[in-house]
C-alpha beads as a LAMMPS data file, in Angstrom:
LAMMPS data file: protein, C-alpha beads

444 atoms
443 bonds

1 atom types
1 bond types

-500.0 500.0 xlo xhi
-500.0 500.0 ylo yhi
-500.0 500.0 zlo zhi

Masses

1 110.0

Atoms # bond

1 1 1 82.875 240.836 -146.824
2 1 1 79.361 239.819 -147.592
3 1 1 78.495 242.003 -144.064
4 1 1 80.763 244.905 -145.180
5 1 1 83.277 243.642 -142.114
6 1 1 86.140 243.958 -144.612
7 1 1 88.685 244.411 -141.178
8 1 1 87.393 241.084 -139.821
9 1 1 87.858 239.219 -142.945
10 1 1 91.354 241.007 -143.208
11 1 1 92.076 239.565 -139.696
12 1 1 90.885 236.119 -140.244
13 1 1 93.109 235.801 -143.422
14 1 1 96.224 236.553 -141.253
15 1 1 94.841 233.806 -138.876
16 1 1 95.919 231.524 -141.587
17 1 1 98.568 233.208 -143.583
18 1 1 101.453 235.753 -142.906
19 1 1 101.489 236.669 -146.732
20 1 1 97.774 237.384 -147.773
21 1 1 98.436 239.977 -149.992
22 1 1 101.557 238.498 -151.410
23 1 1 100.250 235.019 -151.727
24 1 1 96.605 234.968 -152.234
25 1 1 96.562 238.292 -153.862
26 1 1 99.188 238.063 -156.449
27 1 1 101.279 234.692 -156.696
28 1 1 98.873 231.969 -155.858
29 1 1 97.604 230.005 -158.837
30 1 1 94.533 229.815 -156.611
31 1 1 93.547 226.121 -156.370
32 1 1 91.159 227.000 -153.726
33 1 1 89.224 228.925 -156.599
34 1 1 89.535 225.908 -158.929
35 1 1 87.615 223.975 -156.280
36 1 1 85.052 226.587 -155.354
37 1 1 81.852 224.680 -155.050
38 1 1 80.250 227.087 -157.409
39 1 1 82.435 226.042 -160.378
40 1 1 80.597 222.625 -159.809
41 1 1 77.755 224.507 -161.192
42 1 1 79.818 226.409 -163.806
43 1 1 79.454 229.542 -162.058
44 1 1 82.399 231.975 -161.432
45 1 1 84.111 231.199 -158.097
46 1 1 84.412 233.518 -155.531
47 1 1 87.619 235.887 -156.263
48 1 1 89.969 235.352 -153.332
49 1 1 92.684 237.509 -154.623
50 1 1 90.408 240.652 -153.929
51 1 1 90.298 239.928 -150.388
52 1 1 94.180 238.909 -150.564
53 1 1 95.180 242.420 -151.989
54 1 1 92.752 244.191 -149.498
55 1 1 95.111 242.579 -146.579
56 1 1 97.935 245.004 -147.551
57 1 1 96.416 247.016 -144.925
58 1 1 96.145 244.602 -142.031
59 1 1 97.992 245.648 -138.726
60 1 1 99.841 243.008 -136.765
61 1 1 97.904 240.878 -134.684
62 1 1 97.145 241.261 -131.165
63 1 1 99.678 238.455 -129.612
64 1 1 99.246 236.614 -126.085
65 1 1 101.947 236.411 -123.702
66 1 1 104.842 234.281 -124.151
67 1 1 104.000 230.465 -122.750
68 1 1 107.818 229.832 -122.108
69 1 1 107.876 227.366 -124.579
70 1 1 110.605 227.721 -127.559
71 1 1 110.703 226.332 -130.854
72 1 1 113.456 226.739 -133.231
73 1 1 112.955 227.044 -137.072
74 1 1 115.615 226.304 -139.634
75 1 1 114.823 228.654 -142.484
76 1 1 113.427 232.022 -143.325
77 1 1 111.305 231.569 -146.202
78 1 1 107.692 231.251 -146.846
79 1 1 107.276 227.849 -145.047
80 1 1 109.587 229.189 -141.990
81 1 1 107.790 232.296 -141.688
82 1 1 104.437 230.550 -141.733
83 1 1 105.107 228.012 -138.686
84 1 1 106.979 230.884 -136.986
85 1 1 103.768 233.350 -137.047
86 1 1 101.489 230.490 -136.084
87 1 1 103.527 229.561 -133.030
88 1 1 103.979 233.181 -131.816
89 1 1 100.177 233.512 -132.282
90 1 1 99.488 230.716 -130.078
91 1 1 101.728 232.216 -127.458
92 1 1 105.156 230.428 -128.117
93 1 1 108.790 231.741 -128.889
94 1 1 109.815 230.934 -132.454
95 1 1 113.650 231.437 -133.100
96 1 1 114.339 231.616 -136.984
97 1 1 117.488 230.461 -138.356
98 1 1 118.376 231.131 -141.940
99 1 1 121.883 231.684 -144.122
100 1 1 120.667 234.624 -146.028
101 1 1 120.918 238.152 -145.209
102 1 1 116.866 239.108 -144.751
103 1 1 113.862 237.052 -144.361
104 1 1 112.095 235.934 -147.367
105 1 1 113.594 233.231 -148.932
106 1 1 112.841 233.047 -152.615
107 1 1 109.654 234.992 -152.392
108 1 1 111.543 238.138 -151.812
109 1 1 114.830 236.989 -153.747
110 1 1 113.919 235.458 -157.245
111 1 1 110.110 236.358 -157.991
112 1 1 110.493 238.927 -160.528
113 1 1 108.829 242.418 -159.610
114 1 1 106.540 242.277 -162.789
115 1 1 104.651 239.365 -160.656
116 1 1 104.302 241.428 -157.659
117 1 1 104.854 244.813 -156.631
118 1 1 108.247 244.847 -154.602
119 1 1 106.264 246.997 -151.736
120 1 1 104.025 244.473 -151.332
121 1 1 106.405 241.423 -150.327
122 1 1 108.439 244.236 -148.066
123 1 1 105.300 245.426 -146.214
124 1 1 104.134 241.964 -145.565
125 1 1 108.024 240.669 -144.399
126 1 1 108.078 243.747 -141.898
127 1 1 104.939 242.677 -140.530
128 1 1 105.899 239.352 -140.259
129 1 1 109.476 240.923 -138.549
130 1 1 107.419 242.268 -135.908
131 1 1 105.653 239.120 -135.009
132 1 1 108.825 237.005 -135.325
133 1 1 111.522 239.259 -133.624
134 1 1 113.998 236.419 -132.959
135 1 1 115.575 235.818 -135.959
136 1 1 119.226 234.928 -136.722
137 1 1 120.557 235.431 -140.177
138 1 1 123.347 234.403 -142.247
139 1 1 123.551 231.467 -139.767
140 1 1 124.922 228.251 -141.653
141 1 1 124.238 224.772 -139.372
142 1 1 125.899 221.552 -139.699
143 1 1 124.700 218.483 -137.806
144 1 1 126.463 219.391 -134.646
145 1 1 124.537 222.857 -134.893
146 1 1 121.398 221.341 -135.174
147 1 1 121.423 218.642 -132.755
148 1 1 122.318 221.237 -130.322
149 1 1 119.123 223.030 -131.150
150 1 1 117.196 219.637 -130.578
151 1 1 118.693 219.854 -127.014
152 1 1 117.991 223.476 -126.155
153 1 1 114.614 224.143 -127.803
154 1 1 110.987 221.897 -127.326
155 1 1 110.828 221.618 -130.772
156 1 1 112.768 221.842 -134.273
157 1 1 111.093 222.801 -137.543
158 1 1 112.918 222.121 -140.306
159 1 1 112.100 224.708 -143.339
160 1 1 115.342 225.051 -145.136
161 1 1 113.591 224.809 -148.805
162 1 1 115.503 223.298 -151.681
163 1 1 118.715 225.021 -152.446
164 1 1 120.443 222.865 -154.334
165 1 1 119.895 223.621 -158.363
166 1 1 119.669 220.133 -160.339
167 1 1 122.040 220.367 -163.392
168 1 1 122.247 217.542 -166.433
169 1 1 125.064 215.425 -166.543
170 1 1 125.874 216.314 -170.015
171 1 1 129.108 218.013 -171.874
172 1 1 129.377 221.614 -171.513
173 1 1 127.127 221.733 -168.426
174 1 1 129.422 224.407 -166.733
175 1 1 128.211 226.830 -169.646
176 1 1 124.687 226.645 -168.124
177 1 1 123.205 229.407 -165.837
178 1 1 120.976 228.096 -162.925
179 1 1 117.340 229.397 -162.839
180 1 1 117.838 230.970 -159.222
181 1 1 121.123 232.767 -160.385
182 1 1 119.677 233.936 -163.292
183 1 1 116.332 235.324 -161.378
184 1 1 118.691 236.760 -158.525
185 1 1 120.599 238.811 -160.821
186 1 1 117.716 239.749 -163.062
187 1 1 115.697 240.989 -160.084
188 1 1 118.554 243.883 -159.530
189 1 1 119.345 244.216 -163.453
190 1 1 122.981 242.731 -162.946
191 1 1 122.716 240.097 -165.811
192 1 1 122.433 240.794 -169.528
193 1 1 120.938 237.456 -171.464
194 1 1 121.851 238.569 -174.750
195 1 1 119.350 238.284 -177.707
196 1 1 118.893 234.601 -177.946
197 1 1 118.164 232.564 -174.680
198 1 1 117.616 228.937 -174.345
199 1 1 115.775 227.655 -171.187
200 1 1 115.859 223.856 -170.218
201 1 1 113.080 223.201 -168.293
202 1 1 109.208 224.810 -169.262
203 1 1 107.819 224.657 -165.634
204 1 1 106.453 227.820 -164.024
205 1 1 110.111 228.820 -163.092
206 1 1 111.299 228.697 -166.507
207 1 1 108.292 230.676 -167.389
208 1 1 109.548 233.560 -165.044
209 1 1 112.881 233.071 -166.679
210 1 1 111.636 233.685 -169.881
211 1 1 109.327 236.707 -168.967
212 1 1 112.802 238.380 -167.351
213 1 1 114.971 237.496 -170.230
214 1 1 112.387 239.415 -172.283
215 1 1 112.587 242.341 -170.125
216 1 1 116.112 242.592 -170.217
217 1 1 116.291 242.679 -173.871
218 1 1 116.185 238.952 -175.134
219 1 1 114.399 238.891 -178.650
220 1 1 114.478 234.837 -179.196
221 1 1 113.266 232.872 -176.294
222 1 1 112.961 229.046 -176.524
223 1 1 112.006 226.990 -173.563
224 1 1 112.519 223.020 -173.939
225 1 1 111.026 220.402 -172.058
226 1 1 111.329 216.271 -172.496
227 1 1 107.780 216.311 -171.755
228 1 1 104.465 218.461 -172.096
229 1 1 105.430 221.539 -169.690
230 1 1 103.811 221.731 -166.408
231 1 1 103.457 225.300 -166.046
232 1 1 100.038 227.083 -166.371
233 1 1 98.484 230.157 -164.986
234 1 1 99.712 233.935 -164.932
235 1 1 103.457 232.514 -165.397
236 1 1 102.616 230.689 -168.701
237 1 1 100.605 233.567 -169.991
238 1 1 103.156 236.078 -169.290
239 1 1 105.877 234.047 -170.987
240 1 1 103.559 233.441 -174.094
241 1 1 103.077 237.170 -174.205
242 1 1 106.581 237.910 -174.309
243 1 1 107.109 235.594 -177.214
244 1 1 108.569 232.719 -175.732
245 1 1 108.255 229.369 -178.072
246 1 1 107.551 225.926 -176.110
247 1 1 109.157 222.749 -177.549
248 1 1 108.833 218.912 -176.652
249 1 1 109.418 216.516 -176.422
250 1 1 113.365 217.303 -176.794
251 1 1 116.205 215.841 -175.531
252 1 1 119.581 217.653 -174.940
253 1 1 122.817 216.326 -175.857
254 1 1 125.170 219.002 -174.927
255 1 1 125.797 222.601 -174.575
256 1 1 128.398 224.494 -176.865
257 1 1 129.693 227.929 -177.929
258 1 1 127.016 227.920 -180.190
259 1 1 124.122 227.035 -177.863
260 1 1 121.798 223.800 -177.093
261 1 1 122.410 220.711 -179.593
262 1 1 119.706 218.301 -179.371
263 1 1 119.952 214.549 -179.402
264 1 1 118.427 214.788 -183.095
265 1 1 121.448 216.738 -184.229
266 1 1 119.897 219.993 -184.072
267 1 1 121.514 223.177 -182.764
268 1 1 119.413 225.933 -181.331
269 1 1 121.557 228.980 -181.192
270 1 1 121.865 230.918 -177.849
271 1 1 123.880 233.942 -176.121
272 1 1 123.017 232.374 -172.627
273 1 1 121.400 228.984 -171.621
274 1 1 119.389 228.436 -168.130
275 1 1 118.740 225.416 -166.565
276 1 1 115.280 225.309 -164.778
277 1 1 114.489 221.360 -163.963
278 1 1 114.076 222.062 -160.220
279 1 1 116.263 222.316 -157.062
280 1 1 116.772 219.839 -154.480
281 1 1 117.252 220.091 -150.534
282 1 1 120.493 219.990 -148.905
283 1 1 120.172 217.679 -145.804
284 1 1 123.674 217.609 -144.811
285 1 1 122.763 219.251 -141.476
286 1 1 120.147 216.879 -140.192
287 1 1 120.787 214.610 -137.596
288 1 1 121.429 210.881 -138.236
289 1 1 118.257 209.789 -136.465
290 1 1 116.113 211.844 -139.179
291 1 1 114.961 209.661 -141.839
292 1 1 115.118 210.806 -145.717
293 1 1 113.985 209.044 -148.938
294 1 1 115.216 209.952 -152.351
295 1 1 116.556 213.215 -151.062
296 1 1 113.682 214.341 -149.035
297 1 1 112.777 214.216 -145.576
298 1 1 110.333 211.533 -144.504
299 1 1 107.135 213.032 -142.332
300 1 1 103.716 211.537 -141.361
301 1 1 100.196 213.594 -141.843
302 1 1 101.154 215.997 -139.248
303 1 1 104.949 216.855 -140.845
304 1 1 106.806 215.310 -137.992
305 1 1 109.793 213.315 -138.603
306 1 1 111.198 209.858 -137.349
307 1 1 112.625 212.008 -134.345
308 1 1 109.651 213.314 -132.627
309 1 1 111.066 216.752 -131.559
310 1 1 111.726 217.692 -135.306
311 1 1 109.238 218.570 -137.820
312 1 1 109.649 219.108 -141.650
313 1 1 107.741 221.292 -144.351
314 1 1 108.081 222.723 -147.378
315 1 1 110.308 221.708 -150.474
316 1 1 112.634 219.807 -147.823
317 1 1 109.633 217.364 -147.488
318 1 1 108.332 217.418 -151.097
319 1 1 108.184 220.365 -153.932
320 1 1 105.006 222.389 -154.318
321 1 1 103.397 225.781 -154.306
322 1 1 103.791 228.700 -151.956
323 1 1 100.489 227.447 -150.716
324 1 1 101.329 224.104 -149.925
325 1 1 104.856 225.385 -147.870
326 1 1 102.395 227.896 -145.865
327 1 1 99.516 225.543 -145.208
328 1 1 102.361 223.050 -143.757
329 1 1 103.830 225.369 -141.825
330 1 1 100.419 225.928 -139.989
331 1 1 99.540 222.651 -139.894
332 1 1 103.056 221.651 -137.947
333 1 1 102.149 224.860 -135.657
334 1 1 98.811 223.478 -134.688
335 1 1 100.333 220.099 -134.123
336 1 1 103.011 221.117 -131.780
337 1 1 100.461 223.909 -130.083
338 1 1 98.290 220.337 -129.299
339 1 1 100.832 218.476 -127.898
340 1 1 102.337 221.350 -125.669
341 1 1 98.685 221.779 -124.381
342 1 1 98.416 217.974 -123.621
343 1 1 96.201 217.427 -126.461
344 1 1 96.017 214.686 -129.138
345 1 1 96.911 216.242 -132.377
346 1 1 93.921 216.874 -134.937
347 1 1 91.238 215.929 -132.324
348 1 1 89.530 219.266 -132.932
349 1 1 90.045 219.863 -136.660
350 1 1 87.060 219.931 -138.998
351 1 1 86.270 217.983 -141.955
352 1 1 85.431 219.458 -145.166
353 1 1 81.605 219.802 -145.893
354 1 1 80.044 217.569 -148.441
355 1 1 79.380 219.542 -151.609
356 1 1 76.049 217.521 -152.439
357 1 1 74.705 219.615 -149.165
358 1 1 75.049 222.878 -150.706
359 1 1 72.381 224.870 -152.602
360 1 1 73.422 227.180 -155.268
361 1 1 69.777 228.238 -156.910
362 1 1 69.635 231.345 -155.375
363 1 1 73.165 232.757 -156.884
364 1 1 73.145 234.866 -159.932
365 1 1 74.867 232.361 -162.506
366 1 1 75.199 235.666 -164.873
367 1 1 77.756 237.007 -162.739
368 1 1 81.136 236.038 -164.327
369 1 1 83.311 238.861 -163.191
370 1 1 82.961 240.926 -159.869
371 1 1 82.939 244.761 -159.882
372 1 1 84.272 244.706 -156.064
373 1 1 84.610 242.674 -153.056
374 1 1 81.173 243.680 -151.856
375 1 1 79.197 242.066 -154.745
376 1 1 82.176 238.873 -154.565
377 1 1 80.820 238.382 -150.744
378 1 1 77.351 238.278 -151.840
379 1 1 77.776 235.432 -154.286
380 1 1 79.850 233.337 -151.901
381 1 1 78.231 230.363 -150.876
382 1 1 79.216 230.061 -147.417
383 1 1 79.906 226.327 -147.372
384 1 1 79.417 224.950 -143.865
385 1 1 78.761 228.416 -142.677
386 1 1 75.529 230.301 -141.838
387 1 1 74.559 232.925 -143.860
388 1 1 71.881 234.015 -141.416
389 1 1 69.209 234.041 -144.285
390 1 1 66.189 232.705 -142.265
391 1 1 65.058 230.083 -145.030
392 1 1 65.064 227.420 -142.487
393 1 1 62.518 229.358 -140.217
394 1 1 60.668 230.052 -143.354
395 1 1 60.496 226.523 -144.597
396 1 1 60.032 224.457 -141.466
397 1 1 56.178 223.447 -141.349
398 1 1 56.181 222.678 -137.649
399 1 1 57.882 225.730 -136.657
400 1 1 60.569 223.833 -134.941
401 1 1 63.521 226.178 -135.713
402 1 1 63.884 229.583 -134.172
403 1 1 66.693 232.244 -134.341
404 1 1 68.485 232.985 -131.109
405 1 1 70.211 236.441 -131.076
406 1 1 73.361 236.698 -129.015
407 1 1 75.689 239.839 -128.021
408 1 1 76.636 241.947 -131.181
409 1 1 76.980 240.023 -134.602
410 1 1 76.552 236.479 -132.718
411 1 1 73.775 234.365 -133.522
412 1 1 72.330 230.617 -133.643
413 1 1 69.720 228.759 -134.934
414 1 1 68.247 226.173 -132.441
415 1 1 65.756 222.862 -133.320
416 1 1 63.223 222.131 -130.704
417 1 1 63.674 218.215 -130.725
418 1 1 59.715 217.966 -129.570
419 1 1 58.519 219.630 -132.787
420 1 1 60.800 218.405 -135.352
421 1 1 59.278 215.639 -137.362
422 1 1 62.727 215.196 -139.927
423 1 1 60.696 216.022 -142.929
424 1 1 64.392 217.236 -144.288
425 1 1 63.031 220.536 -145.424
426 1 1 65.356 222.856 -143.999
427 1 1 68.217 220.623 -145.034
428 1 1 67.230 220.429 -148.460
429 1 1 66.316 224.446 -148.718
430 1 1 69.476 225.534 -146.626
431 1 1 71.946 227.197 -149.302
432 1 1 75.071 226.343 -146.894
433 1 1 74.731 222.962 -145.715
434 1 1 74.434 223.836 -142.167
435 1 1 71.291 221.526 -141.638
436 1 1 71.943 217.931 -142.079
437 1 1 69.637 214.760 -141.416
438 1 1 70.980 212.027 -139.289
439 1 1 69.123 208.741 -138.741
440 1 1 67.820 208.255 -134.900
441 1 1 69.680 205.426 -133.042
442 1 1 67.355 203.034 -131.861
443 1 1 67.121 202.756 -128.279
444 1 1 68.302 199.865 -126.444

Bonds

1 1 1 2
2 1 2 3
3 1 3 4
4 1 4 5
5 1 5 6
6 1 6 7
7 1 7 8
8 1 8 9
9 1 9 10
10 1 10 11
11 1 11 12
12 1 12 13
13 1 13 14
14 1 14 15
15 1 15 16
16 1 16 17
17 1 17 18
18 1 18 19
19 1 19 20
20 1 20 21
21 1 21 22
22 1 22 23
23 1 23 24
24 1 24 25
25 1 25 26
26 1 26 27
27 1 27 28
28 1 28 29
29 1 29 30
30 1 30 31
31 1 31 32
32 1 32 33
33 1 33 34
34 1 34 35
35 1 35 36
36 1 36 37
37 1 37 38
38 1 38 39
39 1 39 40
40 1 40 41
41 1 41 42
42 1 42 43
43 1 43 44
44 1 44 45
45 1 45 46
46 1 46 47
47 1 47 48
48 1 48 49
49 1 49 50
50 1 50 51
51 1 51 52
52 1 52 53
53 1 53 54
54 1 54 55
55 1 55 56
56 1 56 57
57 1 57 58
58 1 58 59
59 1 59 60
60 1 60 61
61 1 61 62
62 1 62 63
63 1 63 64
64 1 64 65
65 1 65 66
66 1 66 67
67 1 67 68
68 1 68 69
69 1 69 70
70 1 70 71
71 1 71 72
72 1 72 73
73 1 73 74
74 1 74 75
75 1 75 76
76 1 76 77
77 1 77 78
78 1 78 79
79 1 79 80
80 1 80 81
81 1 81 82
82 1 82 83
83 1 83 84
84 1 84 85
85 1 85 86
86 1 86 87
87 1 87 88
88 1 88 89
89 1 89 90
90 1 90 91
91 1 91 92
92 1 92 93
93 1 93 94
94 1 94 95
95 1 95 96
96 1 96 97
97 1 97 98
98 1 98 99
99 1 99 100
100 1 100 101
101 1 101 102
102 1 102 103
103 1 103 104
104 1 104 105
105 1 105 106
106 1 106 107
107 1 107 108
108 1 108 109
109 1 109 110
110 1 110 111
111 1 111 112
112 1 112 113
113 1 113 114
114 1 114 115
115 1 115 116
116 1 116 117
117 1 117 118
118 1 118 119
119 1 119 120
120 1 120 121
121 1 121 122
122 1 122 123
123 1 123 124
124 1 124 125
125 1 125 126
126 1 126 127
127 1 127 128
128 1 128 129
129 1 129 130
130 1 130 131
131 1 131 132
132 1 132 133
133 1 133 134
134 1 134 135
135 1 135 136
136 1 136 137
137 1 137 138
138 1 138 139
139 1 139 140
140 1 140 141
141 1 141 142
142 1 142 143
143 1 143 144
144 1 144 145
145 1 145 146
146 1 146 147
147 1 147 148
148 1 148 149
149 1 149 150
150 1 150 151
151 1 151 152
152 1 152 153
153 1 153 154
154 1 154 155
155 1 155 156
156 1 156 157
157 1 157 158
158 1 158 159
159 1 159 160
160 1 160 161
161 1 161 162
162 1 162 163
163 1 163 164
164 1 164 165
165 1 165 166
166 1 166 167
167 1 167 168
168 1 168 169
169 1 169 170
170 1 170 171
171 1 171 172
172 1 172 173
173 1 173 174
174 1 174 175
175 1 175 176
176 1 176 177
177 1 177 178
178 1 178 179
179 1 179 180
180 1 180 181
181 1 181 182
182 1 182 183
183 1 183 184
184 1 184 185
185 1 185 186
186 1 186 187
187 1 187 188
188 1 188 189
189 1 189 190
190 1 190 191
191 1 191 192
192 1 192 193
193 1 193 194
194 1 194 195
195 1 195 196
196 1 196 197
197 1 197 198
198 1 198 199
199 1 199 200
200 1 200 201
201 1 201 202
202 1 202 203
203 1 203 204
204 1 204 205
205 1 205 206
206 1 206 207
207 1 207 208
208 1 208 209
209 1 209 210
210 1 210 211
211 1 211 212
212 1 212 213
213 1 213 214
214 1 214 215
215 1 215 216
216 1 216 217
217 1 217 218
218 1 218 219
219 1 219 220
220 1 220 221
221 1 221 222
222 1 222 223
223 1 223 224
224 1 224 225
225 1 225 226
226 1 226 227
227 1 227 228
228 1 228 229
229 1 229 230
230 1 230 231
231 1 231 232
232 1 232 233
233 1 233 234
234 1 234 235
235 1 235 236
236 1 236 237
237 1 237 238
238 1 238 239
239 1 239 240
240 1 240 241
241 1 241 242
242 1 242 243
243 1 243 244
244 1 244 245
245 1 245 246
246 1 246 247
247 1 247 248
248 1 248 249
249 1 249 250
250 1 250 251
251 1 251 252
252 1 252 253
253 1 253 254
254 1 254 255
255 1 255 256
256 1 256 257
257 1 257 258
258 1 258 259
259 1 259 260
260 1 260 261
261 1 261 262
262 1 262 263
263 1 263 264
264 1 264 265
265 1 265 266
266 1 266 267
267 1 267 268
268 1 268 269
269 1 269 270
270 1 270 271
271 1 271 272
272 1 272 273
273 1 273 274
274 1 274 275
275 1 275 276
276 1 276 277
277 1 277 278
278 1 278 279
279 1 279 280
280 1 280 281
281 1 281 282
282 1 282 283
283 1 283 284
284 1 284 285
285 1 285 286
286 1 286 287
287 1 287 288
288 1 288 289
289 1 289 290
290 1 290 291
291 1 291 292
292 1 292 293
293 1 293 294
294 1 294 295
295 1 295 296
296 1 296 297
297 1 297 298
298 1 298 299
299 1 299 300
300 1 300 301
301 1 301 302
302 1 302 303
303 1 303 304
304 1 304 305
305 1 305 306
306 1 306 307
307 1 307 308
308 1 308 309
309 1 309 310
310 1 310 311
311 1 311 312
312 1 312 313
313 1 313 314
314 1 314 315
315 1 315 316
316 1 316 317
317 1 317 318
318 1 318 319
319 1 319 320
320 1 320 321
321 1 321 322
322 1 322 323
323 1 323 324
324 1 324 325
325 1 325 326
326 1 326 327
327 1 327 328
328 1 328 329
329 1 329 330
330 1 330 331
331 1 331 332
332 1 332 333
333 1 333 334
334 1 334 335
335 1 335 336
336 1 336 337
337 1 337 338
338 1 338 339
339 1 339 340
340 1 340 341
341 1 341 342
342 1 342 343
343 1 343 344
344 1 344 345
345 1 345 346
346 1 346 347
347 1 347 348
348 1 348 349
349 1 349 350
350 1 350 351
351 1 351 352
352 1 352 353
353 1 353 354
354 1 354 355
355 1 355 356
356 1 356 357
357 1 357 358
358 1 358 359
359 1 359 360
360 1 360 361
361 1 361 362
362 1 362 363
363 1 363 364
364 1 364 365
365 1 365 366
366 1 366 367
367 1 367 368
368 1 368 369
369 1 369 370
370 1 370 371
371 1 371 372
372 1 372 373
373 1 373 374
374 1 374 375
375 1 375 376
376 1 376 377
377 1 377 378
378 1 378 379
379 1 379 380
380 1 380 381
381 1 381 382
382 1 382 383
383 1 383 384
384 1 384 385
385 1 385 386
386 1 386 387
387 1 387 388
388 1 388 389
389 1 389 390
390 1 390 391
391 1 391 392
392 1 392 393
393 1 393 394
394 1 394 395
395 1 395 396
396 1 396 397
397 1 397 398
398 1 398 399
399 1 399 400
400 1 400 401
401 1 401 402
402 1 402 403
403 1 403 404
404 1 404 405
405 1 405 406
406 1 406 407
407 1 407 408
408 1 408 409
409 1 409 410
410 1 410 411
411 1 411 412
412 1 412 413
413 1 413 414
414 1 414 415
415 1 415 416
416 1 416 417
417 1 417 418
418 1 418 419
419 1 419 420
420 1 420 421
421 1 421 422
422 1 422 423
423 1 423 424
424 1 424 425
425 1 425 426
426 1 426 427
427 1 427 428
428 1 428 429
429 1 429 430
430 1 430 431
431 1 431 432
432 1 432 433
433 1 433 434
434 1 434 435
435 1 435 436
436 1 436 437
437 1 437 438
438 1 438 439
439 1 439 440
440 1 440 441
441 1 441 442
442 1 442 443
443 1 443 444
């Protein structure tokens, strides 16, 4: 982006996620921006959403020939699409099985159009479908079916998500509308919530429910929680802008015709009461040799289950953000690709650079909002990636560092060990943390 090579930046984004526009551009709360090195100096972090939104124009990446290896992916939501996308990019055939009528999972079916333009999601799903042509929809699997997949495919990846809404065991629970059902119907304007709406559960999904309820005509919206609400970011801001009132800690006693009765005896009037306290995975289709704990699948750091041919990612492992599911899909695909290549999983993964090696003095602290991608790119500190600024060459007192140009934009900075005196000027001046001093090993 800094060099004006936006198309290449977009292609690089597609190497990490099939949803750079939908998720990075709109839906993600951007923990990467929160963790940006520049934040440590109270500067504005690089705005990843700008690159994300530019990615809507990205084309299908070039794909290698098929290796002959086949992996079954159970689930066509963000996690399943992510892992299938990565596997196909590495030359392996991914076959997706899902119970829905179309790909996308909750990203396509329940996230309100107010959060993201409908055509953005559809365009990315269409692009993903070109990369993953082998999809079996409206396929409900049982344990025998899954065991057959394990026998027929080289690996099986479980990305089925959390589909069973949690409901409070209280009188009148049959009057509750689940958040998923409400959002599904609201997306197509097929539900009328009335003037007074109470939402039990004030997380980000509950906030989406509140925003949609307001759009559909609700005038009084109350979100209840037993603790301080976990909602944050745009979802919380939109709910508050819609006039939603948050109350905590409160405990629900029962649901009546009049509304929600609290354990304190107070009754909060409601035409519609919506429950939004999370969903649980349905794991009845798993083979008996896949270990679970508290309703979730147990996995190792590479998302491998107790059955070495089965991997599990996303909400079947633990609840998380869309980016958590997409990243888990990439990690599982990387691991399987390494195993198929006869490599030890994780051997080639790079560690995150120590933030103490980054120098931010050359950046402009007055810039708190970016006008465009070019300005944004100019303010990236390029942690661990050379900016080709040449500062190291200029500061070296012994002229031990030189720049070697390759073909096109390729280059490298090379140290002459016969000239280097270990003064550390290069490491101290490097804005990106490329240079580092390592103590010489005594010769035996």
